[in-house]
Steps between C-alpha positions, in 0.01 A plus 500: 500500500641837402551783746221691325260205534590463867439870562162478325404193704591678823294802392203277416532320834491839672185594308345165587578553868340847486192353333476238774497778759195649326300178503178493696546334841238247389758374250720354777545167317613681185739717700647197681552295185661785311713611794638147526567496126679836520721374781578186302600707195711739705671210675580343163640829369725532807623142457573551130686824566710313758577234238266234641242293321129572541309280739313214327163634622541813286424301184133472604472875561424611141212252483357627829537862388334425165202349680482801732523745208204332328296513821569872547445617141154638570526601865859627509611582142809698610612210717439254218714708263785524749488125555529452124814715498651300785419173323673626184807603700516162673480334160798705381686379810433142394249437776 
């Protein structure tokens, strides 16, 4: 992954985090699932920057995010779009 791609992914993750903060408190399950996914992505980025391999569980993350993006298309379109950007970035990382 290029430095530019990494910077874009970090920016998108920041936007996704901000969007999570704006979610209705009734969306606690959504917030929890996405917060866990964000932490998993950030952990993987830290490991890769340190020269380590991603954890095996990260390979299931794009599938989980794709499912979440489909579920949120109507109710949270901004969130769905951000998830799509994260999924694309993970794909470019080979995940």
